[in-house]
All heavy atoms as a GROMACS GRO file, in nm:
protein
  581
    1MET      N    1 -10.332   3.188   6.338
    1MET     CA    2 -10.241   3.124   6.433
    1MET      C    3 -10.320   3.076   6.547
    1MET      O    4 -10.415   3.137   6.598
    1MET     CB    5 -10.145   3.238   6.473
    1MET     CG    6 -10.016   3.179   6.527
    1MET     SD    7  -9.895   3.301   6.583
    1MET     CE    8  -9.870   3.416   6.451
    2ARG      N    9 -10.279   2.958   6.594
    2ARG     CA   10 -10.353   2.896   6.711
    2ARG      C   11 -10.254   2.861   6.819
    2ARG      O   12 -10.151   2.803   6.797
    2ARG     CB   13 -10.417   2.764   6.653
    2ARG     CG   14 -10.487   2.685   6.756
    2ARG     CD   15 -10.554   2.559   6.697
    2ARG     NE   16 -10.460   2.452   6.665
    2ARG     CZ   17 -10.450   2.348   6.741
    2ARG    NH1   18 -10.517   2.323   6.851
    2ARG    NH2   19 -10.368   2.249   6.706
    3ARG      N   20 -10.284   2.901   6.942
    3ARG     CA   21 -10.198   2.878   7.056
    3ARG      C   22 -10.215   2.725   7.090
    3ARG      O   23 -10.328   2.676   7.089
    3ARG     CB   24 -10.243   2.957   7.179
    3ARG     CG   25 -10.169   2.919   7.304
    3ARG     CD   26 -10.200   3.000   7.420
    3ARG     NE   27 -10.115   3.122   7.420
    3ARG     CZ   28 -10.162   3.243   7.411
    3ARG    NH1   29 -10.290   3.262   7.401
    3ARG    NH2   30 -10.084   3.345   7.411
    4LEU      N   31 -10.104   2.668   7.126
    4LEU     CA   32 -10.108   2.533   7.173
    4LEU      C   33 -10.084   2.527   7.324
    4LEU      O   34  -9.985   2.588   7.369
    4LEU     CB   35 -10.001   2.444   7.106
    4LEU     CG   36 -10.004   2.434   6.959
    4LEU    CD1   37  -9.890   2.348   6.903
    4LEU    CD2   38 -10.142   2.382   6.908
    5GLY      N   39 -10.182   2.481   7.403
    5GLY     CA   40 -10.165   2.474   7.547
    5GLY      C   41 -10.225   2.599   7.612
    5GLY      O   42 -10.297   2.678   7.549
    6SER      N   43 -10.186   2.615   7.736
    6SER     CA   44 -10.237   2.728   7.817
    6SER      C   45 -10.165   2.852   7.788
    6SER      O   46 -10.056   2.862   7.737
    6SER     CB   47 -10.213   2.693   7.963
    6SER     OG   48 -10.267   2.569   8.000
    7THR      N   49 -10.225   2.967   7.819
    7THR     CA   50 -10.164   3.092   7.802
    7THR      C   51 -10.048   3.110   7.910
    7THR      O   52 -10.056   3.038   8.010
    7THR     CB   53 -10.260   3.212   7.824
    7THR    OG1   54 -10.304   3.218   7.962
    7THR    CG2   55 -10.378   3.196   7.729
    8PRO      N   56  -9.953   3.191   7.883
    8PRO     CA   57  -9.852   3.213   7.984
    8PRO      C   58  -9.911   3.249   8.122
    8PRO      O   59  -9.869   3.203   8.227
    8PRO     CB   60  -9.764   3.334   7.932
    8PRO     CG   61  -9.774   3.308   7.780
    8PRO     CD   62  -9.925   3.267   7.762
    9ARG      N   63 -10.014   3.334   8.120
    9ARG     CA   64 -10.076   3.371   8.245
    9ARG      C   65 -10.135   3.254   8.318
    9ARG      O   66 -10.123   3.239   8.445
    9ARG     CB   67 -10.182   3.480   8.223
    9ARG     CG   68 -10.244   3.530   8.352
    9ARG     CD   69 -10.333   3.654   8.332
    9ARG     NE   70 -10.266   3.769   8.285
    9ARG     CZ   71 -10.198   3.846   8.362
    9ARG    NH1   72 -10.191   3.834   8.499
    9ARG    NH2   73 -10.136   3.956   8.317
   10GLU      N   74 -10.197   3.163   8.243
   10GLU     CA   75 -10.252   3.040   8.304
   10GLU      C   76 -10.147   2.956   8.364
   10GLU      O   77 -10.169   2.868   8.455
   10GLU     CB   78 -10.332   2.965   8.202
   10GLU     CG   79 -10.464   3.034   8.159
   10GLU     CD   80 -10.534   2.977   8.044
   10GLU    OE1   81 -10.467   2.916   7.954
   10GLU    OE2   82 -10.656   2.984   8.036
   11ARG      N   83 -10.026   2.955   8.312
   11ARG     CA   84  -9.914   2.887   8.358
   11ARG      C   85  -9.838   2.950   8.468
   11ARG      O   86  -9.737   2.907   8.518
   11ARG     CB   87  -9.813   2.847   8.245
   11ARG     CG   88  -9.877   2.750   8.146
   11ARG     CD   89  -9.768   2.706   8.048
   11ARG     NE   90  -9.687   2.801   7.990
   11ARG     CZ   91  -9.707   2.876   7.884
   11ARG    NH1   92  -9.819   2.858   7.814
   11ARG    NH2   93  -9.624   2.963   7.843
   12GLY      N   94  -9.882   3.071   8.507
   12GLY     CA   95  -9.824   3.146   8.623
   12GLY      C   96  -9.743   3.262   8.592
   12GLY      O   97  -9.681   3.324   8.682
   13SER      N   98  -9.729   3.299   8.465
   13SER     CA   99  -9.657   3.423   8.426
   13SER      C  100  -9.750   3.544   8.444
   13SER      O  101  -9.849   3.553   8.378
   13SER     CB  102  -9.604   3.420   8.283
   13SER     OG  103  -9.544   3.539   8.253
   14HIS      N  104  -9.720   3.635   8.536
   14HIS     CA  105  -9.805   3.746   8.564
   14HIS      C  106  -9.748   3.878   8.519
   14HIS      O  107  -9.789   3.984   8.556
   14HIS     CB  108  -9.841   3.754   8.716
   14HIS     CG  109  -9.918   3.631   8.755
   14HIS    ND1  110 -10.043   3.609   8.717
   14HIS    CD2  111  -9.882   3.527   8.827
   14HIS    CE1  112 -10.086   3.496   8.765
   14HIS    NE2  113  -9.995   3.443   8.840
   15ASP      N  114  -9.638   3.865   8.438
   15ASP     CA  115  -9.576   3.981   8.371
   15ASP      C  116  -9.541   3.954   8.230
   15ASP      O  117  -9.562   3.844   8.184
   15ASP     CB  118  -9.458   4.033   8.453
   15ASP     CG  119  -9.354   3.926   8.472
   15ASP    OD1  120  -9.339   3.844   8.379
   15ASP    OD2  121  -9.284   3.922   8.576
   16GLU      N  122  -9.484   4.037   8.164
   16GLU     CA  123  -9.448   4.015   8.025
   16GLU      C  124  -9.298   3.974   8.017
   16GLU      O  125  -9.239   3.975   7.905
   16GLU     CB  126  -9.475   4.142   7.944
   16GLU     CG  127  -9.622   4.164   7.932
   16GLU     CD  128  -9.653   4.284   7.839
   16GLU    OE1  129  -9.573   4.319   7.753
   16GLU    OE2  130  -9.760   4.346   7.853
   17LEU      N  131  -9.235   3.937   8.128
   17LEU     CA  132  -9.092   3.904   8.119
   17LEU      C  133  -9.064   3.754   8.099
   17LEU      O  134  -8.964   3.715   8.061
   17LEU     CB  135  -9.022   3.938   8.254
   17LEU     CG  136  -9.035   4.090   8.288
   17LEU    CD1  137  -8.973   4.121   8.419
   17LEU    CD2  138  -8.962   4.171   8.180
   18SER      N  139  -9.167   3.665   8.117
   18SER     CA  140  -9.151   3.522   8.100
   18SER      C  141  -9.279   3.473   8.039
   18SER      O  142  -9.370   3.430   8.102
   18SER     CB  143  -9.130   3.460   8.240
   18SER     OG  144  -9.117   3.322   8.221
   19CYS      N  145  -9.276   3.473   7.904
   19CYS     CA  146  -9.400   3.434   7.828
   19CYS      C  147  -9.367   3.330   7.720
   19CYS      O  148  -9.399   3.352   7.610
   19CYS     CB  149  -9.458   3.559   7.773
   19CYS     SG  150  -9.509   3.679   7.888
   20PRO      N  151  -9.298   3.217   7.752
   20PRO     CA  152  -9.280   3.113   7.648
   20PRO      C  153  -9.417   3.071   7.592
   20PRO      O  154  -9.512   3.066   7.669
   20PRO     CB  155  -9.209   3.003   7.716
   20PRO     CG  156  -9.227   3.019   7.869
   20PRO     CD  157  -9.253   3.169   7.884
   21ASP      N  158  -9.417   3.044   7.467
   21ASP     CA  159  -9.551   3.009   7.402
   21ASP      C  160  -9.520   2.926   7.282
   21ASP      O  161  -9.413   2.929   7.219
   21ASP     CB  162  -9.627   3.134   7.368
   21ASP     CG  163  -9.770   3.132   7.406
   21ASP    OD1  164  -9.824   3.024   7.415
   21ASP    OD2  165  -9.826   3.239   7.438
   22ILE      N  166  -9.621   2.847   7.238
   22ILE     CA  167  -9.617   2.771   7.120
   22ILE      C  168  -9.743   2.798   7.032
   22ILE      O  169  -9.848   2.794   7.090
   22ILE     CB  170  -9.605   2.621   7.146
   22ILE    CG1  171  -9.483   2.590   7.236
   22ILE    CG2  172  -9.594   2.536   7.024
   22ILE    CD1  173  -9.474   2.449   7.286
   23PHE      N  174  -9.722   2.813   6.904
   23PHE     CA  175  -9.835   2.843   6.815
   23PHE      C  176  -9.828   2.759   6.686
   23PHE      O  177  -9.718   2.726   6.641
   23PHE     CB  178  -9.834   2.994   6.774
   23PHE     CG  179  -9.854   3.086   6.880
   23PHE    CD1  180  -9.740   3.142   6.943
   23PHE    CD2  181  -9.974   3.125   6.925
   23PHE    CE1  182  -9.752   3.228   7.051
   23PHE    CE2  183  -9.992   3.218   7.029
   23PHE     CZ  184  -9.881   3.266   7.091
   24GLU      N  185  -9.940   2.708   6.642
   24GLU     CA  186  -9.950   2.642   6.513
   24GLU      C  187  -9.982   2.744   6.404
   24GLU      O  188 -10.085   2.819   6.426
   24GLU     CB  189 -10.050   2.527   6.516
   24GLU     CG  190 -10.053   2.449   6.388
   24GLU     CD  191 -10.146   2.335   6.389
   24GLU    OE1  192 -10.220   2.318   6.488
   24GLU    OE2  193 -10.140   2.253   6.296
   25LEU      N  194  -9.909   2.753   6.307
   25LEU     CA  195  -9.929   2.853   6.199
   25LEU      C  196 -10.030   2.793   6.098
   25LEU      O  197 -10.049   2.675   6.091
   25LEU     CB  198  -9.802   2.884   6.125
   25LEU     CG  199  -9.688   2.943   6.219
   25LEU    CD1  200  -9.558   2.958   6.142
   25LEU    CD2  201  -9.733   3.066   6.284
   26PRO      N  202 -10.096   2.884   6.024
   26PRO     CA  203 -10.197   2.827   5.923
   26PRO      C  204 -10.140   2.730   5.823
   26PRO      O  205 -10.218   2.643   5.777
   26PRO     CB  206 -10.239   2.955   5.848
   26PRO     CG  207 -10.212   3.068   5.946
   26PRO     CD  208 -10.087   3.024   6.023
   27ASP      N  209 -10.009   2.732   5.796
   27ASP     CA  210  -9.955   2.639   5.697
   27ASP      C  211  -9.907   2.510   5.765
   27ASP      O  212  -9.847   2.423   5.700
   27ASP     CB  213  -9.840   2.700   5.617
   27ASP     CG  214  -9.720   2.742   5.705
   27ASP    OD1  215  -9.719   2.703   5.830
   27ASP    OD2  216  -9.625   2.800   5.652
   28GLY      N  217  -9.933   2.488   5.899
   28GLY     CA  218  -9.897   2.360   5.962
   28GLY      C  219  -9.768   2.368   6.037
   28GLY      O  220  -9.732   2.278   6.118
   29ARG      N  221  -9.685   2.474   6.013
   29ARG     CA  222  -9.557   2.487   6.088
   29ARG      C  223  -9.587   2.537   6.232
   29ARG      O  224  -9.703   2.574   6.261
   29ARG     CB  225  -9.464   2.585   6.018
   29ARG     CG  226  -9.414   2.529   5.883
   29ARG     CD  227  -9.324   2.636   5.814
   29ARG     NE  228  -9.393   2.765   5.801
   29ARG     CZ  229  -9.332   2.877   5.779
   29ARG    NH1  230  -9.205   2.887   5.775
   29ARG    NH2  231  -9.405   2.993   5.764
   30PHE      N  232  -9.489   2.535   6.317
   30PHE     CA  233  -9.501   2.580   6.456
   30PHE      C  234  -9.409   2.694   6.481
   30PHE      O  235  -9.295   2.699   6.434
   30PHE     CB  236  -9.474   2.459   6.554
   30PHE     CG  237  -9.575   2.358   6.543
   30PHE    CD1  238  -9.548   2.250   6.458
   30PHE    CD2  239  -9.695   2.357   6.612
   30PHE    CE1  240  -9.639   2.145   6.443
   30PHE    CE2  241  -9.789   2.255   6.601
   30PHE     CZ  242  -9.760   2.149   6.516
   31ALA      N  243  -9.454   2.794   6.560
   31ALA     CA  244  -9.364   2.907   6.603
   31ALA      C  245  -9.356   2.890   6.754
   31ALA      O  246  -9.453   2.862   6.824
   31ALA     CB  247  -9.439   3.036   6.565
   32VAL      N  248  -9.236   2.914   6.801
   32VAL     CA  249  -9.209   2.903   6.946
   32VAL      C  250  -9.149   3.035   7.000
   32VAL      O  251  -9.056   3.091   6.934
   32VAL     CB  252  -9.103   2.786   6.972
   32VAL    CG1  253  -9.069   2.776   7.121
   32VAL    CG2  254  -9.165   2.658   6.917
   33ILE      N  255  -9.208   3.079   7.109
   33ILE     CA  256  -9.147   3.195   7.180
   33ILE      C  257  -9.070   3.140   7.301
   33ILE      O  258  -9.130   3.069   7.384
   33ILE     CB  259  -9.256   3.295   7.223
   33ILE    CG1  260  -9.330   3.351   7.103
   33ILE    CG2  261  -9.189   3.409   7.311
   33ILE    CD1  262  -9.446   3.441   7.146
   34GLY      N  263  -8.941   3.162   7.307
   34GLY     CA  264  -8.869   3.113   7.418
   34GLY      C  265  -8.734   3.190   7.432
   34GLY      O  266  -8.719   3.290   7.369
   35THR      N  267  -8.647   3.141   7.509
   35THR     CA  268  -8.521   3.200   7.534
   35THR      C  269  -8.420   3.156   7.430
   35THR      O  270  -8.396   3.039   7.417
   35THR     CB  271  -8.469   3.167   7.678
   35THR    OG1  272  -8.569   3.209   7.770
   35THR    CG2  273  -8.336   3.240   7.708
   36GLU      N  274  -8.359   3.252   7.358
   36GLU     CA  275  -8.261   3.221   7.251
   36GLU      C  276  -8.130   3.181   7.328
   36GLU      O  277  -8.070   3.253   7.408
   36GLU     CB  278  -8.243   3.340   7.165
   36GLU     CG  279  -8.172   3.311   7.032
   36GLU     CD  280  -8.023   3.305   7.051
   36GLU    OE1  281  -7.962   3.373   7.120
   36GLU    OE2  282  -7.965   3.213   6.977
   37MET      N  283  -8.089   3.055   7.294
   37MET     CA  284  -7.965   3.003   7.359
   37MET      C  285  -7.873   2.928   7.269
   37MET      O  286  -7.806   2.835   7.295
   37MET     CB  287  -8.006   2.906   7.474
   37MET     CG  288  -8.080   2.971   7.587
   37MET     SD  289  -8.112   2.867   7.724
   37MET     CE  290  -7.947   2.841   7.789
   38THR      N  291  -7.867   2.983   7.140
   38THR     CA  292  -7.796   2.915   7.036
   38THR      C  293  -7.646   2.904   7.075
   38THR      O  294  -7.588   2.790   7.065
   38THR     CB  295  -7.805   2.988   6.902
   38THR    OG1  296  -7.948   2.997   6.870
   38THR    CG2  297  -7.739   2.914   6.792
   39SER      N  298  -7.589   3.008   7.111
   39SER     CA  299  -7.438   3.002   7.143
   39SER      C  300  -7.412   2.911   7.260
   39SER      O  301  -7.304   2.847   7.264
   39SER     CB  302  -7.381   3.140   7.166
   39SER     OG  303  -7.447   3.202   7.274
   40GLU      N  304  -7.497   2.904   7.360
   40GLU     CA  305  -7.478   2.825   7.475
   40GLU      C  306  -7.494   2.676   7.444
   40GLU      O  307  -7.436   2.588   7.505
   40GLU     CB  308  -7.570   2.864   7.588
   40GLU     CG  309  -7.544   2.998   7.647
   40GLU     CD  310  -7.634   3.103   7.580
   40GLU    OE1  311  -7.667   3.087   7.458
   40GLU    OE2  312  -7.665   3.204   7.646
   41LEU      N  313  -7.584   2.640   7.354
   41LEU     CA  314  -7.619   2.497   7.332
   41LEU      C  315  -7.568   2.436   7.204
   41LEU      O  316  -7.563   2.313   7.188
   41LEU     CB  317  -7.770   2.486   7.335
   41LEU     CG  318  -7.837   2.523   7.466
   41LEU    CD1  319  -7.987   2.512   7.454
   41LEU    CD2  320  -7.784   2.434   7.580
   42ARG      N  321  -7.520   2.516   7.108
   42ARG     CA  322  -7.476   2.467   6.977
   42ARG      C  323  -7.374   2.352   6.994
   42ARG      O  324  -7.381   2.247   6.933
   42ARG     CB  325  -7.412   2.579   6.893
   42ARG     CG  326  -7.372   2.529   6.756
   42ARG     CD  327  -7.293   2.635   6.677
   42ARG     NE  328  -7.360   2.768   6.675
   42ARG     CZ  329  -7.439   2.811   6.579
   42ARG    NH1  330  -7.461   2.726   6.473
   42ARG    NH2  331  -7.494   2.925   6.576
   43GLY      N  332  -7.269   2.368   7.086
   43GLY     CA  333  -7.166   2.266   7.108
   43GLY      C  334  -7.220   2.142   7.180
   43GLY      O  335  -7.142   2.048   7.183
   44LEU      N  336  -7.334   2.148   7.228
   44LEU     CA  337  -7.390   2.033   7.304
   44LEU      C  338  -7.481   1.943   7.217
   44LEU      O  339  -7.522   1.837   7.258
   44LEU     CB  340  -7.470   2.080   7.420
   44LEU     CG  341  -7.390   2.158   7.522
   44LEU    CD1  342  -7.488   2.212   7.637
   44LEU    CD2  343  -7.275   2.083   7.585
   45LEU      N  344  -7.506   1.984   7.089
   45LEU     CA  345  -7.592   1.909   7.003
   45LEU      C  346  -7.522   1.783   6.957
   45LEU      O  347  -7.398   1.774   6.955
   45LEU     CB  348  -7.618   1.992   6.878
   45LEU     CG  349  -7.707   2.116   6.893
   45LEU    CD1  350  -7.719   2.189   6.761
   45LEU    CD2  351  -7.852   2.078   6.947
   46PRO      N  352  -7.602   1.669   6.931
   46PRO     CA  353  -7.536   1.550   6.881
   46PRO      C  354  -7.467   1.580   6.752
   46PRO      O  355  -7.507   1.678   6.672
   46PRO     CB  356  -7.657   1.457   6.865
   46PRO     CG  357  -7.776   1.524   6.908
   46PRO     CD  358  -7.741   1.666   6.941
   47PRO      N  359  -7.376   1.494   6.702
   47PRO     CA  360  -7.297   1.520   6.587
   47PRO      C  361  -7.387   1.525   6.454
   47PRO      O  362  -7.345   1.592   6.364
   47PRO     CB  363  -7.206   1.395   6.571
   47PRO     CG  364  -7.196   1.340   6.714
   47PRO     CD  365  -7.326   1.381   6.778
   48ASP      N  366  -7.499   1.463   6.452
   48ASP     CA  367  -7.584   1.467   6.335
   48ASP      C  368  -7.684   1.579   6.334
   48ASP      O  369  -7.774   1.585   6.255
   48ASP     CB  370  -7.655   1.331   6.316
   48ASP     CG  371  -7.749   1.292   6.433
   48ASP    OD1  372  -7.738   1.360   6.533
   48ASP    OD2  373  -7.827   1.201   6.416
   49ALA      N  374  -7.672   1.676   6.432
   49ALA     CA  375  -7.765   1.790   6.434
   49ALA      C  376  -7.685   1.916   6.407
   49ALA      O  377  -7.566   1.925   6.435
   49ALA     CB  378  -7.825   1.797   6.577
   50GLY      N  379  -7.752   2.015   6.345
   50GLY     CA  380  -7.686   2.138   6.309
   50GLY      C  381  -7.780   2.252   6.324
   50GLY      O  382  -7.900   2.232   6.328
   51VAL      N  383  -7.724   2.374   6.321
   51VAL     CA  384  -7.807   2.495   6.326
   51VAL      C  385  -7.752   2.583   6.208
   51VAL      O  386  -7.640   2.628   6.202
   51VAL     CB  387  -7.785   2.570   6.458
   51VAL    CG1  388  -7.868   2.698   6.461
   51VAL    CG2  389  -7.815   2.481   6.579
   52ALA      N  390  -7.845   2.609   6.113
   52ALA     CA  391  -7.812   2.689   5.996
   52ALA      C  392  -7.793   2.832   6.040
   52ALA      O  393  -7.841   2.872   6.148
   52ALA     CB  394  -7.918   2.671   5.888
   53SER      N  395  -7.731   2.911   5.956
   53SER     CA  396  -7.710   3.054   5.991
   53SER      C  397  -7.838   3.125   6.016
   53SER      O  398  -7.840   3.226   6.090
   53SER     CB  399  -7.628   3.121   5.878
   53SER     OG  400  -7.700   3.118   5.758
   54TYR      N  401  -7.950   3.077   5.958
   54TYR     CA  402  -8.079   3.155   5.979
   54TYR      C  403  -8.164   3.089   6.088
   54TYR      O  404  -8.278   3.126   6.105
   54TYR     CB  405  -8.161   3.147   5.847
   54TYR     CG  406  -8.181   3.013   5.790
   54TYR    CD1  407  -8.292   2.937   5.826
   54TYR    CD2  408  -8.087   2.964   5.702
   54TYR    CE1  409  -8.308   2.807   5.775
   54TYR    CE2  410  -8.110   2.831   5.649
   54TYR     CZ  411  -8.221   2.752   5.686
   54TYR     OH  412  -8.238   2.631   5.641
   55GLU      N  413  -8.110   2.988   6.153
   55GLU     CA  414  -8.181   2.920   6.264
   55GLU      C  415  -8.130   2.959   6.400
   55GLU      O  416  -8.010   2.998   6.418
   55GLU     CB  417  -8.171   2.768   6.246
   55GLU     CG  418  -8.238   2.715   6.121
   55GLU     CD  419  -8.218   2.565   6.100
   55GLU    OE1  420  -8.105   2.514   6.135
   55GLU    OE2  421  -8.308   2.500   6.058
   56ARG      N  422  -8.214   2.943   6.501
   56ARG     CA  423  -8.176   2.965   6.639
   56ARG      C  424  -8.223   2.854   6.732
   56ARG      O  425  -8.331   2.797   6.700
   56ARG     CB  426  -8.229   3.100   6.693
   56ARG     CG  427  -8.190   3.220   6.618
   56ARG     CD  428  -8.041   3.250   6.628
   56ARG     NE  429  -7.998   3.358   6.552
   56ARG     CZ  430  -7.938   3.349   6.429
   56ARG    NH1  431  -7.923   3.226   6.376
   56ARG    NH2  432  -7.895   3.452   6.358
   57ILE      N  433  -8.147   2.818   6.832
   57ILE     CA  434  -8.199   2.724   6.932
   57ILE      C  435  -8.273   2.802   7.028
   57ILE      O  436  -8.220   2.902   7.090
   57ILE     CB  437  -8.084   2.648   6.996
   57ILE    CG1  438  -8.007   2.571   6.895
   57ILE    CG2  439  -8.140   2.557   7.111
   57ILE    CD1  440  -7.875   2.511   6.952
   58VAL      N  441  -8.398   2.767   7.054
   58VAL     CA  442  -8.484   2.840   7.149
   58VAL      C  443  -8.532   2.735   7.258
   58VAL      O  444  -8.570   2.629   7.227
   58VAL     CB  445  -8.610   2.900   7.074
   58VAL    CG1  446  -8.703   2.966   7.174
   58VAL    CG2  447  -8.570   2.990   6.964
   59VAL      N  448  -8.518   2.786   7.384
   59VAL     CA  449  -8.554   2.698   7.497
   59VAL      C  450  -8.688   2.749   7.550
   59VAL      O  451  -8.712   2.865   7.573
   59VAL     CB  452  -8.445   2.702   7.599
   59VAL    CG1  453  -8.478   2.625   7.725
   59VAL    CG2  454  -8.314   2.653   7.540
   60ILE      N  455  -8.776   2.648   7.578
   60ILE     CA  456  -8.896   2.678   7.649
   60ILE      C  457  -8.901   2.585   7.775
   60ILE      O  458  -8.831   2.484   7.778
   60ILE     CB  459  -9.026   2.648   7.560
   60ILE    CG1  460  -9.026   2.507   7.516
   60ILE    CG2  461  -9.028   2.746   7.447
   60ILE    CD1  462  -9.155   2.463   7.444
   61SER      N  463  -8.983   2.615   7.869
   61SER     CA  464  -8.990   2.543   7.988
   61SER      C  465  -9.060   2.403   7.962
   61SER      O  466  -9.136   2.393   7.869
   61SER     CB  467  -9.064   2.616   8.102
   61SER     OG  468  -9.202   2.633   8.071
   62ARG      N  469  -9.032   2.310   8.044
   62ARG     CA  470  -9.101   2.176   8.035
   62ARG      C  471  -9.249   2.202   8.055
   62ARG      O  472  -9.331   2.135   7.980
   62ARG     CB  473  -9.044   2.083   8.141
   62ARG     CG  474  -9.106   1.952   8.140
   62ARG     CD  475  -9.046   1.856   8.254
   62ARG     NE  476  -9.119   1.736   8.262
   62ARG     CZ  477  -9.094   1.628   8.188
   62ARG    NH1  478  -8.999   1.635   8.091
   62ARG    NH2  479  -9.160   1.521   8.191
   63ASP      N  480  -9.283   2.282   8.147
   63ASP     CA  481  -9.427   2.309   8.168
   63ASP      C  482  -9.498   2.365   8.042
   63ASP      O  483  -9.614   2.324   8.013
   63ASP     CB  484  -9.442   2.412   8.284
   63ASP     CG  485  -9.582   2.423   8.338
   63ASP    OD1  486  -9.646   2.324   8.365
   63ASP    OD2  487  -9.628   2.543   8.348
   64THR      N  488  -9.434   2.453   7.970
   64THR     CA  489  -9.490   2.505   7.849
   64THR      C  490  -9.521   2.388   7.752
   64THR      O  491  -9.630   2.386   7.696
   64THR     CB  492  -9.395   2.612   7.782
   64THR    OG1  493  -9.375   2.714   7.881
   64THR    CG2  494  -9.456   2.668   7.657
   65LEU      N  495  -9.427   2.305   7.727
   65LEU     CA  496  -9.444   2.194   7.635
   65LEU      C  497  -9.553   2.103   7.680
   65LEU      O  498  -9.633   2.049   7.597
   65LEU     CB  499  -9.316   2.125   7.605
   65LEU     CG  500  -9.321   2.021   7.493
   65LEU    CD1  501  -9.373   2.079   7.361
   65LEU    CD2  502  -9.183   1.955   7.475
   66LEU      N  503  -9.555   2.066   7.811
   66LEU     CA  504  -9.649   1.974   7.862
   66LEU      C  505  -9.795   2.024   7.852
   66LEU      O  506  -9.879   1.951   7.819
   66LEU     CB  507  -9.616   1.934   8.005
   66LEU     CG  508  -9.490   1.849   8.024
   66LEU    CD1  509  -9.461   1.820   8.176
   66LEU    CD2  510  -9.490   1.720   7.950
   67HIS      N  511  -9.808   2.154   7.870
   67HIS     CA  512  -9.941   2.217   7.856
   67HIS      C  513  -9.984   2.215   7.711
   67HIS      O  514 -10.103   2.205   7.683
   67HIS     CB  515  -9.940   2.353   7.910
   67HIS     CG  516  -9.963   2.368   8.057
   67HIS    ND1  517 -10.082   2.392   8.107
   67HIS    CD2  518  -9.881   2.344   8.158
   67HIS    CE1  519 -10.075   2.398   8.246
   67HIS    NE2  520  -9.954   2.365   8.275
   68ALA      N  521  -9.887   2.220   7.619
   68ALA     CA  522  -9.921   2.221   7.476
   68ALA      C  523  -9.945   2.082   7.418
   68ALA      O  524 -10.010   2.067   7.317
   68ALA     CB  525  -9.804   2.285   7.394
   69LYS      N  526  -9.900   1.981   7.485
   69LYS     CA  527  -9.910   1.846   7.441
   69LYS      C  528 -10.052   1.807   7.398
   69LYS      O  529 -10.068   1.742   7.294
   69LYS     CB  530  -9.858   1.747   7.549
   69LYS     CG  531  -9.852   1.607   7.509
   69LYS     CD  532  -9.804   1.519   7.621
   69LYS     CE  533  -9.808   1.372   7.581
   69LYS     NZ  534  -9.761   1.289   7.692
   70ARG      N  535 -10.146   1.844   7.468
   70ARG     CA  536 -10.284   1.801   7.440
   70ARG      C  537 -10.332   1.869   7.303
   70ARG      O  538 -10.428   1.809   7.247
   70ARG     CB  539 -10.378   1.843   7.556
   70ARG     CG  540 -10.397   1.996   7.566
   70ARG     CD  541 -10.497   2.038   7.674
   70ARG     NE  542 -10.516   2.182   7.663
   70ARG     CZ  543 -10.471   2.265   7.753
   70ARG    NH1  544 -10.410   2.226   7.862
   70ARG    NH2  545 -10.500   2.397   7.739
   71ASP      N  546 -10.267   1.973   7.264
   71ASP     CA  547 -10.312   2.043   7.138
   71ASP      C  548 -10.229   2.018   7.017
   71ASP      O  549 -10.258   2.054   6.909
   71ASP     CB  550 -10.310   2.195   7.165
   71ASP     CG  551 -10.410   2.242   7.265
   71ASP    OD1  552 -10.518   2.175   7.283
   71ASP    OD2  553 -10.384   2.343   7.338
   72ILE      N  554 -10.120   1.942   7.046
   72ILE     CA  555 -10.041   1.903   6.926
   72ILE      C  556 -10.098   1.789   6.848
   72ILE      O  557 -10.120   1.682   6.906
   72ILE     CB  558  -9.889   1.862   6.971
   72ILE    CG1  559  -9.827   1.987   7.043
   72ILE    CG2  560  -9.802   1.817   6.860
   72ILE    CD1  561  -9.696   1.952   7.110
   73PRO      N  562 -10.113   1.807   6.718
   73PRO     CA  563 -10.183   1.704   6.634
   73PRO      C  564 -10.097   1.582   6.625
   73PRO      O  565  -9.967   1.590   6.627
   73PRO     CB  566 -10.207   1.769   6.501
   73PRO     CG  567 -10.122   1.892   6.502
   73PRO     CD  568 -10.089   1.929   6.642
   74ASP      N  569 -10.156   1.463   6.608
   74ASP     CA  570 -10.083   1.340   6.587
   74ASP      C  571 -10.028   1.332   6.450
   74ASP      O  572  -9.928   1.257   6.424
   74ASP     CB  573 -10.172   1.222   6.617
   74ASP     CG  574 -10.212   1.211   6.762
   74ASP    OD1  575 -10.125   1.248   6.852
   74ASP    OD2  576 -10.321   1.158   6.794
   75ALA      N  577 -10.086   1.398   6.355
   75ALA     CA  578 -10.034   1.398   6.217
   75ALA      C  579 -10.046   1.531   6.154
   75ALA      O  580 -10.114   1.618   6.194
   75ALA     CB  581 -10.116   1.293   6.138
   0.00000   0.00000   0.00000
């Protein structure tokens, strides 16, 4: 597993209460640690988007994604 972007501590999290993170898995998929907000956001999705029973909508901060941008592969 490879972290994309800065560590939570480098982004200003000094405790274990706010640690959004993004990882690239060995098989090329991505794992995201964030705040689970499926019930709050499901109704706001566009009509052509859906959430399967085994999926969750996870929210990360803009800062987390921007720090990861440099490490996200183009292909």
